A tleap script that builds the chain and sets N, CA, C and O, in Angstrom:
source leaprc.protein.ff14SB
mol = sequence {
  NMET SER ASP TYR LEU VAL THR LEU GLU SER
  ALA TRP VAL ILE LYS ASP VAL LYS SER MET
  ASP ASP ALA VAL SER ILE ALA ILE SER GLU
  ALA GLY LYS ARG LEU ASP PRO SER ALA LYS
  PHE VAL GLU ILE GLU ALA GLY VAL SER ILE
  CYS PRO TYR CYS GLU GLY GLU LEU SER SER
  ALA ILE VAL VAL ALA ASN THR ALA LEU VAL
  GLY LEU VAL LEU GLN ILE LYS VAL PHE ARG
  ALA GLU SER GLU GLU HIE ALA THR ARG ILE
  ALA LYS SER VAL ILE GLY LYS ALA LEU ARG
  ASP ILE PRO LEU LYS ILE LEU ASP VAL GLN
  GLU CLEU
}
set mol.1.N position { 25.125 -12.673 18.890 }
set mol.1.CA position { 24.690 -13.647 17.905 }
set mol.1.C position { 23.813 -12.946 16.865 }
set mol.1.O position { 23.029 -12.051 17.182 }
set mol.2.N position { 23.971 -13.381 15.628 }
set mol.2.CA position { 23.262 -12.742 14.514 }
set mol.2.C position { 22.462 -13.763 13.726 }
set mol.2.O position { 22.641 -14.973 13.866 }
set mol.3.N position { 21.574 -13.236 12.894 }
set mol.3.CA position { 20.793 -14.057 11.976 }
set mol.3.C position { 21.391 -13.909 10.585 }
set mol.3.O position { 21.875 -12.838 10.219 }
set mol.4.N position { 21.353 -15.000 9.804 }
set mol.4.CA position { 21.958 -15.015 8.474 }
set mol.4.C position { 21.019 -15.656 7.459 }
set mol.4.O position { 20.205 -16.514 7.802 }
set mol.5.N position { 21.144 -15.228 6.210 }
set mol.5.CA position { 20.493 -15.879 5.082 }
set mol.5.C position { 21.596 -16.582 4.301 }
set mol.5.O position { 22.478 -15.934 3.737 }
set mol.6.N position { 21.540 -17.909 4.272 }
set mol.6.CA position { 22.576 -18.713 3.615 }
set mol.6.C position { 21.994 -19.273 2.318 }
set mol.6.O position { 20.922 -19.880 2.320 }
set mol.7.N position { 22.707 -19.065 1.215 }
set mol.7.CA position { 22.294 -19.555 -0.094 }
set mol.7.C position { 23.258 -20.650 -0.528 }
set mol.7.O position { 24.474 -20.456 -0.548 }
set mol.8.N position { 22.694 -21.806 -0.876 }
set mol.8.CA position { 23.483 -22.947 -1.316 }
set mol.8.C position { 23.069 -23.353 -2.718 }
set mol.8.O position { 21.957 -23.067 -3.161 }
set mol.9.N position { 23.970 -24.018 -3.401 }
set mol.9.CA position { 23.710 -24.550 -4.737 }
set mol.9.C position { 23.807 -26.066 -4.658 }
set mol.9.O position { 24.683 -26.602 -3.978 }
set mol.10.N position { 22.906 -26.759 -5.355 }
set mol.10.CA position { 22.963 -28.219 -5.385 }
set mol.10.C position { 22.784 -28.713 -6.817 }
set mol.10.O position { 22.244 -28.009 -7.670 }
set mol.11.N position { 23.244 -29.923 -7.059 }
set mol.11.CA position { 23.116 -30.551 -8.378 }
set mol.11.C position { 22.166 -31.732 -8.253 }
set mol.11.O position { 22.325 -32.577 -7.372 }
set mol.12.N position { 21.183 -31.786 -9.134 }
set mol.12.CA position { 20.148 -32.814 -9.060 }
set mol.12.C position { 20.087 -33.544 -10.392 }
set mol.12.O position { 19.967 -32.907 -11.438 }
set mol.13.N position { 20.167 -34.873 -10.371 }
set mol.13.CA position { 20.106 -35.691 -11.583 }
set mol.13.C position { 18.703 -36.279 -11.699 }
set mol.13.O position { 18.183 -36.871 -10.754 }
set mol.14.N position { 18.103 -36.107 -12.873 }
set mol.14.CA position { 16.752 -36.617 -13.146 }
set mol.14.C position { 16.831 -37.518 -14.377 }
set mol.14.O position { 17.394 -37.130 -15.400 }
set mol.15.N position { 16.272 -38.708 -14.276 }
set mol.15.CA position { 16.276 -39.639 -15.408 }
set mol.15.C position { 14.901 -39.695 -16.055 }
set mol.15.O position { 13.890 -39.397 -15.420 }
set mol.16.N position { 14.876 -40.074 -17.311 }
set mol.16.CA position { 13.644 -40.249 -18.094 }
set mol.16.C position { 12.810 -38.978 -18.167 }
set mol.16.O position { 11.633 -38.979 -17.806 }
set mol.17.N position { 13.418 -37.900 -18.633 }
set mol.17.CA position { 12.685 -36.650 -18.825 }
set mol.17.C position { 12.640 -36.318 -20.315 }
set mol.17.O position { 13.517 -36.718 -21.081 }
set mol.18.N position { 11.622 -35.595 -20.703 }
set mol.18.CA position { 11.441 -35.233 -22.107 }
set mol.18.C position { 11.958 -33.832 -22.427 }
set mol.18.O position { 12.444 -33.580 -23.529 }
set mol.19.N position { 11.849 -32.914 -21.447 }
set mol.19.CA position { 12.236 -31.531 -21.730 }
set mol.19.C position { 12.932 -30.921 -20.510 }
set mol.19.O position { 12.901 -31.471 -19.409 }
set mol.20.N position { 13.552 -29.781 -20.744 }
set mol.20.CA position { 14.239 -29.077 -19.663 }
set mol.20.C position { 13.248 -28.547 -18.639 }
set mol.20.O position { 13.535 -28.570 -17.442 }
set mol.21.N position { 12.091 -28.071 -19.080 }
set mol.21.CA position { 11.074 -27.573 -18.149 }
set mol.21.C position { 10.585 -28.675 -17.216 }
set mol.21.O position { 10.403 -28.453 -16.019 }
set mol.22.N position { 10.374 -29.872 -17.779 }
set mol.22.CA position { 9.970 -31.011 -16.949 }
set mol.22.C position { 11.054 -31.352 -15.932 }
set mol.22.O position { 10.755 -31.631 -14.771 }
set mol.23.N position { 12.302 -31.329 -16.363 }
set mol.23.CA position { 13.413 -31.660 -15.481 }
set mol.23.C position { 13.496 -30.694 -14.306 }
set mol.23.O position { 13.695 -31.118 -13.168 }
set mol.24.N position { 13.346 -29.405 -14.573 }
set mol.24.CA position { 13.405 -28.399 -13.510 }
set mol.24.C position { 12.249 -28.596 -12.535 }
set mol.24.O position { 12.445 -28.548 -11.321 }
set mol.25.N position { 11.048 -28.818 -13.062 }
set mol.25.CA position { 9.882 -29.026 -12.200 }
set mol.25.C position { 10.044 -30.263 -11.322 }
set mol.25.O position { 9.735 -30.230 -10.131 }
set mol.26.N position { 10.522 -31.334 -11.903 }
set mol.26.CA position { 10.715 -32.578 -11.153 }
set mol.26.C position { 11.784 -32.396 -10.084 }
set mol.26.O position { 11.610 -32.856 -8.956 }
set mol.27.N position { 12.886 -31.733 -10.421 }
set mol.27.CA position { 13.963 -31.521 -9.452 }
set mol.27.C position { 13.478 -30.706 -8.257 }
set mol.27.O position { 13.773 -31.051 -7.112 }
set mol.28.N position { 12.737 -29.627 -8.511 }
set mol.28.CA position { 12.217 -28.800 -7.421 }
set mol.28.C position { 11.240 -29.604 -6.574 }
set mol.28.O position { 11.264 -29.514 -5.347 }
set mol.29.N position { 10.390 -30.380 -7.210 }
set mol.29.CA position { 9.412 -31.194 -6.490 }
set mol.29.C position { 10.091 -32.253 -5.618 }
set mol.29.O position { 9.735 -32.420 -4.451 }
set mol.30.N position { 11.067 -32.965 -6.184 }
set mol.30.CA position { 11.765 -34.006 -5.427 }
set mol.30.C position { 12.541 -33.416 -4.247 }
set mol.30.O position { 12.540 -33.981 -3.154 }
set mol.31.N position { 13.199 -32.282 -4.472 }
set mol.31.CA position { 13.927 -31.636 -3.384 }
set mol.31.C position { 12.961 -31.199 -2.287 }
set mol.31.O position { 13.256 -31.351 -1.101 }
set mol.32.N position { 11.812 -30.660 -2.678 }
set mol.32.CA position { 10.810 -30.244 -1.700 }
set mol.32.C position { 10.285 -31.403 -0.877 }
set mol.32.O position { 10.086 -31.269 0.330 }
set mol.33.N position { 10.059 -32.548 -1.522 }
set mol.33.CA position { 9.584 -33.731 -0.802 }
set mol.33.C position { 10.613 -34.206 0.215 }
set mol.33.O position { 10.253 -34.584 1.330 }
set mol.34.N position { 11.884 -34.191 -0.157 }
set mol.34.CA position { 12.925 -34.664 0.762 }
set mol.34.C position { 13.171 -33.681 1.898 }
set mol.34.O position { 13.573 -34.084 2.990 }
set mol.35.N position { 12.933 -32.401 1.653 }
set mol.35.CA position { 13.123 -31.386 2.691 }
set mol.35.C position { 11.886 -31.207 3.567 }
set mol.35.O position { 11.980 -30.617 4.644 }
set mol.36.N position { 10.732 -31.700 3.131 }
set mol.36.CA position { 9.458 -31.375 3.777 }
set mol.36.C position { 9.384 -31.664 5.274 }
set mol.36.O position { 9.101 -30.731 6.025 }
set mol.37.N position { 9.609 -32.846 5.754 }
set mol.37.CA position { 9.354 -33.026 7.188 }
set mol.37.C position { 10.341 -32.296 8.093 }
set mol.37.O position { 9.942 -31.734 9.113 }
set mol.38.N position { 11.607 -32.299 7.738 }
set mol.38.CA position { 12.615 -31.748 8.655 }
set mol.38.C position { 13.028 -30.320 8.339 }
set mol.38.O position { 13.423 -29.587 9.246 }
set mol.39.N position { 12.950 -29.908 7.098 }
set mol.39.CA position { 13.437 -28.579 6.715 }
set mol.39.C position { 12.502 -27.950 5.683 }
set mol.39.O position { 12.950 -27.513 4.623 }
set mol.40.N position { 11.220 -27.904 5.984 }
set mol.40.CA position { 10.262 -27.373 5.023 }
set mol.40.C position { 10.351 -25.865 4.854 }
set mol.40.O position { 9.685 -25.299 3.987 }
set mol.41.N position { 11.162 -25.212 5.669 }
set mol.41.CA position { 11.330 -23.761 5.612 }
set mol.41.C position { 12.417 -23.342 4.632 }
set mol.41.O position { 12.721 -22.153 4.540 }
set mol.42.N position { 13.010 -24.269 3.900 }
set mol.42.CA position { 14.033 -23.977 2.902 }
set mol.42.C position { 13.354 -23.582 1.603 }
set mol.42.O position { 12.462 -24.285 1.128 }
set mol.43.N position { 13.771 -22.461 1.023 }
set mol.43.CA position { 13.229 -22.028 -0.264 }
set mol.43.C position { 14.048 -22.650 -1.386 }
set mol.43.O position { 15.278 -22.676 -1.334 }
set mol.44.N position { 13.347 -23.152 -2.407 }
set mol.44.CA position { 13.987 -23.854 -3.523 }
set mol.44.C position { 13.652 -23.136 -4.820 }
set mol.44.O position { 12.492 -22.819 -5.084 }
set mol.45.N position { 14.678 -22.883 -5.629 }
set mol.45.CA position { 14.490 -22.253 -6.941 }
set mol.45.C position { 15.413 -22.925 -7.947 }
set mol.45.O position { 16.405 -23.555 -7.579 }
set mol.46.N position { 15.072 -22.780 -9.213 }
set mol.46.CA position { 15.965 -23.257 -10.273 }
set mol.46.C position { 17.167 -22.330 -10.337 }
set mol.46.O position { 17.028 -21.113 -10.214 }
set mol.47.N position { 18.332 -22.900 -10.527 }
set mol.47.CA position { 19.551 -22.109 -10.593 }
set mol.47.C position { 19.711 -21.393 -11.918 }
set mol.47.O position { 19.123 -21.779 -12.929 }
set mol.48.N position { 20.509 -20.355 -11.896 }
set mol.48.CA position { 20.814 -19.578 -13.095 }
set mol.48.C position { 22.320 -19.366 -13.133 }
set mol.48.O position { 22.937 -19.041 -12.119 }
set mol.49.N position { 22.902 -19.551 -14.306 }
set mol.49.CA position { 24.329 -19.302 -14.511 }
set mol.49.C position { 24.503 -18.070 -15.378 }
set mol.49.O position { 23.599 -17.692 -16.124 }
set mol.50.N position { 25.657 -17.450 -15.280 }
set mol.50.CA position { 25.971 -16.276 -16.091 }
set mol.50.C position { 26.900 -16.703 -17.233 }
set mol.50.O position { 27.924 -17.346 -17.001 }
set mol.51.N position { 26.540 -16.345 -18.445 }
set mol.51.CA position { 27.357 -16.645 -19.617 }
set mol.51.C position { 28.663 -15.847 -19.525 }
set mol.51.O position { 28.623 -14.632 -19.334 }
set mol.52.N position { 29.810 -16.503 -19.657 }
set mol.52.CA position { 31.080 -15.778 -19.551 }
set mol.52.C position { 31.349 -14.841 -20.733 }
set mol.52.O position { 32.198 -13.956 -20.629 }
set mol.53.N position { 30.650 -15.018 -21.840 }
set mol.53.CA position { 30.889 -14.202 -23.023 }
set mol.53.C position { 29.949 -13.005 -23.116 }
set mol.53.O position { 30.392 -11.871 -23.299 }
set mol.54.N position { 28.654 -13.265 -22.990 }
set mol.54.CA position { 27.690 -12.175 -23.157 }
set mol.54.C position { 27.136 -11.664 -21.839 }
set mol.54.O position { 26.417 -10.664 -21.816 }
set mol.55.N position { 27.463 -12.340 -20.731 }
set mol.55.CA position { 27.005 -12.000 -19.386 }
set mol.55.C position { 25.488 -12.091 -19.243 }
set mol.55.O position { 24.912 -11.488 -18.337 }
set mol.56.N position { 24.844 -12.835 -20.127 }
set mol.56.CA position { 23.410 -13.078 -20.027 }
set mol.56.C position { 23.145 -14.255 -19.095 }
set mol.56.O position { 24.050 -15.021 -18.765 }
set mol.57.N position { 21.893 -14.382 -18.680 }
set mol.57.CA position { 21.521 -15.472 -17.791 }
set mol.57.C position { 21.218 -16.731 -18.589 }
set mol.57.O position { 20.559 -16.677 -19.628 }
set mol.58.N position { 21.704 -17.865 -18.095 }
set mol.58.CA position { 21.475 -19.165 -18.703 }
set mol.58.C position { 20.848 -20.088 -17.665 }
set mol.58.O position { 21.151 -19.987 -16.477 }
set mol.59.N position { 19.988 -20.970 -18.105 }
set mol.59.CA position { 19.394 -21.955 -17.210 }
set mol.59.C position { 20.481 -22.912 -16.719 }
set mol.59.O position { 21.388 -23.274 -17.469 }
set mol.60.N position { 20.379 -23.310 -15.469 }
set mol.60.CA position { 21.343 -24.263 -14.911 }
set mol.60.C position { 20.828 -25.686 -15.059 }
set mol.60.O position { 20.935 -26.487 -14.131 }
set mol.61.N position { 20.278 -25.997 -16.203 }
set mol.61.CA position { 19.782 -27.346 -16.472 }
set mol.61.C position { 20.201 -27.754 -17.872 }
set mol.61.O position { 20.264 -26.937 -18.791 }
set mol.62.N position { 20.483 -29.035 -18.005 }
set mol.62.CA position { 20.834 -29.582 -19.308 }
set mol.62.C position { 20.222 -30.977 -19.412 }
set mol.62.O position { 20.232 -31.743 -18.449 }
set mol.63.N position { 19.690 -31.296 -20.590 }
set mol.63.CA position { 19.099 -32.606 -20.831 }
set mol.63.C position { 19.860 -33.266 -21.969 }
set mol.63.O position { 19.982 -32.700 -23.055 }
set mol.64.N position { 20.372 -34.464 -21.716 }
set mol.64.CA position { 21.074 -35.252 -22.719 }
set mol.64.C position { 20.606 -36.696 -22.572 }
set mol.64.O position { 20.661 -37.257 -21.478 }
set mol.65.N position { 20.147 -37.296 -23.660 }
set mol.65.CA position { 19.695 -38.690 -23.671 }
set mol.65.C position { 18.657 -38.961 -22.588 }
set mol.65.O position { 18.741 -39.956 -21.869 }
set mol.66.N position { 17.678 -38.064 -22.478 }
set mol.66.CA position { 16.579 -38.174 -21.518 }
set mol.66.C position { 17.035 -38.192 -20.057 }
set mol.66.O position { 16.303 -38.654 -19.182 }
set mol.67.N position { 18.228 -37.696 -19.798 }
set mol.67.CA position { 18.739 -37.557 -18.437 }
set mol.67.C position { 19.146 -36.103 -18.247 }
set mol.67.O position { 19.810 -35.514 -19.100 }
set mol.68.N position { 18.738 -35.533 -17.114 }
set mol.68.CA position { 18.986 -34.110 -16.871 }
set mol.68.C position { 19.859 -33.895 -15.645 }
set mol.68.O position { 19.826 -34.662 -14.683 }
set mol.69.N position { 20.634 -32.831 -15.714 }
set mol.69.CA position { 21.363 -32.324 -14.561 }
set mol.69.C position { 20.803 -30.926 -14.318 }
set mol.69.O position { 20.892 -30.049 -15.177 }
set mol.70.N position { 20.226 -30.733 -13.131 }
set mol.70.CA position { 19.566 -29.477 -12.802 }
set mol.70.C position { 20.272 -28.849 -11.611 }
set mol.70.O position { 20.488 -29.497 -10.587 }
set mol.71.N position { 20.628 -27.585 -11.757 }
set mol.71.CA position { 21.200 -26.827 -10.648 }
set mol.71.C position { 20.080 -26.142 -9.874 }
set mol.71.O position { 19.278 -25.409 -10.452 }
set mol.72.N position { 20.027 -26.381 -8.576 }
set mol.72.CA position { 19.019 -25.756 -7.724 }
set mol.72.C position { 19.686 -24.793 -6.756 }
set mol.72.O position { 20.829 -24.998 -6.346 }
set mol.73.N position { 18.961 -23.743 -6.398 }
set mol.73.CA position { 19.420 -22.787 -5.394 }
set mol.73.C position { 18.522 -22.948 -4.172 }
set mol.73.O position { 17.298 -22.869 -4.272 }
set mol.74.N position { 19.142 -23.172 -3.026 }
set mol.74.CA position { 18.420 -23.379 -1.770 }
set mol.74.C position { 18.765 -22.248 -0.817 }
set mol.74.O position { 19.939 -21.923 -0.643 }
set mol.75.N position { 17.754 -21.641 -0.196 }
set mol.75.CA position { 17.990 -20.568 0.765 }
set mol.75.C position { 17.392 -20.948 2.105 }
set mol.75.O position { 16.276 -21.461 2.180 }
set mol.76.N position { 18.150 -20.688 3.165 }
set mol.76.CA position { 17.705 -20.989 4.514 }
set mol.76.C position { 18.114 -19.843 5.432 }
set mol.76.O position { 19.217 -19.309 5.322 }
set mol.77.N position { 17.223 -19.475 6.328 }
set mol.77.CA position { 17.544 -18.471 7.342 }
set mol.77.C position { 18.063 -19.208 8.567 }
set mol.77.O position { 17.429 -20.136 9.069 }
set mol.78.N position { 19.219 -18.781 9.035 }
set mol.78.CA position { 19.836 -19.363 10.225 }
set mol.78.C position { 19.797 -18.300 11.315 }
set mol.78.O position { 20.316 -17.197 11.143 }
set mol.79.N position { 19.179 -18.645 12.432 }
set mol.79.CA position { 19.009 -17.689 13.519 }
set mol.79.C position { 20.020 -17.944 14.626 }
set mol.79.O position { 20.351 -19.087 14.942 }
set mol.80.N position { 20.501 -16.858 15.205 }
set mol.80.CA position { 21.394 -16.883 16.374 }
set mol.80.C position { 22.683 -17.678 16.138 }
set mol.80.O position { 23.080 -18.497 16.967 }
set mol.81.N position { 23.321 -17.427 15.009 }
set mol.81.CA position { 24.612 -18.048 14.719 }
set mol.81.C position { 25.723 -17.141 15.228 }
set mol.81.O position { 25.568 -15.921 15.266 }
set mol.82.N position { 26.829 -17.735 15.614 }
set mol.82.CA position { 27.953 -16.978 16.178 }
set mol.82.C position { 28.730 -16.213 15.107 }
set mol.82.O position { 29.289 -15.151 15.384 }
set mol.83.N position { 28.768 -16.750 13.882 }
set mol.83.CA position { 29.527 -16.118 12.800 }
set mol.83.C position { 28.991 -16.628 11.464 }
set mol.83.O position { 28.121 -17.499 11.426 }
set mol.84.N position { 29.522 -16.073 10.358 }
set mol.84.CA position { 29.136 -16.558 9.027 }
set mol.84.C position { 29.509 -18.023 8.861 }
set mol.84.O position { 28.738 -18.808 8.308 }
set mol.85.N position { 30.683 -18.386 9.336 }
set mol.85.CA position { 31.128 -19.776 9.221 }
set mol.85.C position { 30.205 -20.708 9.999 }
set mol.85.O position { 29.866 -21.790 9.520 }
set mol.86.N position { 29.804 -20.297 11.183 }
set mol.86.CA position { 28.883 -21.094 11.990 }
set mol.86.C position { 27.538 -21.241 11.274 }
set mol.86.O position { 26.952 -22.323 11.278 }
set mol.87.N position { 27.048 -20.165 10.663 }
set mol.87.CA position { 25.786 -20.205 9.925 }
set mol.87.C position { 25.876 -21.165 8.735 }
set mol.87.O position { 24.925 -21.897 8.459 }
set mol.88.N position { 27.004 -21.167 8.033 }
set mol.88.CA position { 27.152 -22.079 6.890 }
set mol.88.C position { 27.194 -23.534 7.351 }
set mol.88.O position { 26.634 -24.409 6.690 }
set mol.89.N position { 27.845 -23.794 8.466 }
set mol.89.CA position { 27.884 -25.167 8.997 }
set mol.89.C position { 26.485 -25.638 9.385 }
set mol.89.O position { 26.114 -26.781 9.118 }
set mol.90.N position { 25.709 -24.756 10.013 }
set mol.90.CA position { 24.339 -25.105 10.401 }
set mol.90.C position { 23.500 -25.380 9.152 }
set mol.90.O position { 22.781 -26.377 9.094 }
set mol.91.N position { 23.588 -24.503 8.159 }
set mol.91.CA position { 22.804 -24.659 6.926 }
set mol.91.C position { 23.152 -25.960 6.210 }
set mol.91.O position { 22.257 -26.696 5.794 }
set mol.92.N position { 24.437 -26.248 6.064 }
set mol.92.CA position { 24.851 -27.478 5.392 }
set mol.92.C position { 24.415 -28.713 6.174 }
set mol.92.O position { 24.079 -29.740 5.584 }
set mol.93.N position { 24.421 -28.614 7.488 }
set mol.93.CA position { 23.997 -29.740 8.316 }
set mol.93.C position { 22.504 -30.008 8.166 }
set mol.93.O position { 22.095 -31.150 7.959 }
set mol.94.N position { 21.700 -28.972 8.269 }
set mol.94.CA position { 20.246 -29.127 8.184 }
set mol.94.C position { 19.835 -29.628 6.798 }
set mol.94.O position { 19.077 -30.591 6.684 }
set mol.95.N position { 20.331 -28.983 5.756 }
set mol.95.CA position { 19.954 -29.368 4.397 }
set mol.95.C position { 20.611 -30.693 4.012 }
set mol.95.O position { 19.985 -31.527 3.358 }
set mol.96.N position { 21.857 -30.890 4.413 }
set mol.96.CA position { 22.575 -32.119 4.075 }
set mol.96.C position { 21.943 -33.364 4.657 }
set mol.96.O position { 21.993 -34.426 4.037 }
set mol.97.N position { 21.341 -33.258 5.848 }
set mol.97.CA position { 20.662 -34.418 6.440 }
set mol.97.C position { 19.464 -34.842 5.606 }
set mol.97.O position { 19.198 -36.034 5.453 }
set mol.98.N position { 18.742 -33.869 5.070 }
set mol.98.CA position { 17.558 -34.175 4.270 }
set mol.98.C position { 17.918 -34.596 2.850 }
set mol.98.O position { 17.242 -35.441 2.264 }
set mol.99.N position { 18.969 -34.018 2.299 }
set mol.99.CA position { 19.370 -34.295 0.916 }
set mol.99.C position { 20.655 -35.114 0.887 }
set mol.99.O position { 21.672 -34.673 0.351 }
set mol.100.N position { 20.602 -36.279 1.454 }
set mol.100.CA position { 21.792 -37.141 1.481 }
set mol.100.C position { 22.258 -37.445 0.060 }
set mol.100.O position { 21.440 -37.614 -0.844 }
set mol.101.N position { 23.553 -37.514 -0.129 }
set mol.101.CA position { 24.182 -37.838 -1.416 }
set mol.101.C position { 23.937 -36.787 -2.498 }
set mol.101.O position { 24.127 -37.072 -3.680 }
set mol.102.N position { 23.522 -35.586 -2.119 }
set mol.102.CA position { 23.355 -34.486 -3.062 }
set mol.102.C position { 24.457 -33.469 -2.770 }
set mol.102.O position { 24.559 -32.983 -1.644 }
set mol.103.N position { 25.286 -33.139 -3.766 }
set mol.103.CA position { 26.362 -32.180 -3.503 }
set mol.103.C position { 25.814 -30.786 -3.211 }
set mol.103.O position { 24.878 -30.326 -3.864 }
set mol.104.N position { 26.408 -30.121 -2.224 }
set mol.104.CA position { 26.022 -28.765 -1.825 }
set mol.104.C position { 27.238 -27.851 -1.849 }
set mol.104.O position { 28.346 -28.257 -1.498 }
set mol.105.N position { 27.012 -26.611 -2.269 }
set mol.105.CA position { 28.076 -25.608 -2.300 }
set mol.105.C position { 27.498 -24.294 -1.785 }
set mol.105.O position { 26.407 -23.893 -2.190 }
set mol.106.N position { 28.215 -23.632 -0.905 }
set mol.106.CA position { 27.781 -22.338 -0.391 }
set mol.106.C position { 27.983 -21.290 -1.475 }
set mol.106.O position { 29.080 -21.162 -2.018 }
set mol.107.N position { 26.922 -20.533 -1.798 }
set mol.107.CA position { 27.020 -19.457 -2.777 }
set mol.107.C position { 27.154 -18.098 -2.109 }
set mol.107.O position { 27.931 -17.256 -2.561 }
set mol.108.N position { 26.396 -17.878 -1.028 }
set mol.108.CA position { 26.361 -16.556 -0.429 }
set mol.108.C position { 25.884 -16.654 1.018 }
set mol.108.O position { 25.083 -17.522 1.363 }
set mol.109.N position { 26.387 -15.754 1.855 }
set mol.109.CA position { 25.930 -15.631 3.233 }
set mol.109.C position { 25.731 -14.155 3.501 }
set mol.109.O position { 26.644 -13.348 3.326 }
set mol.110.N position { 24.517 -13.808 3.932 }
set mol.110.CA position { 24.206 -12.397 4.229 }
set mol.110.C position { 23.706 -12.295 5.660 }
set mol.110.O position { 22.893 -13.104 6.107 }
set mol.111.N position { 24.195 -11.301 6.366 }
set mol.111.CA position { 23.712 -11.059 7.717 }
set mol.111.C position { 22.381 -10.315 7.626 }
set mol.111.O position { 22.253 -9.343 6.881 }
set mol.112.N position { 21.416 -10.768 8.372 }
set mol.112.CA position { 20.080 -10.123 8.379 }
set mol.112.C position { 19.987 -9.066 9.450 }
set mol.112.O position { 18.946 -8.428 9.599 }
savepdb mol mol.pdb
quit
């Protein structure tokens, strides 16, 4: 059995925001509150996308009509998993229980 670092991406919708910075801060705060009692060991960061043309980094947040869509990156260490697939199932289960109705996508799995 091995230990893994599983990285997931989630999409967070925030209403009534004035700026992109506020939206990112609110999304990270809300995700942290929902993860706190059961999965407070999950690291949360604002997501970054790569521009397909210039290959520069772009923020994974957009604000339109005071409503924002923020991409968050969540990292969790999974201990004593049988395989990468098993580690991803555990990570999605733990985070998914706390973040109900929030879409999750596996970005990366690394063996520790």
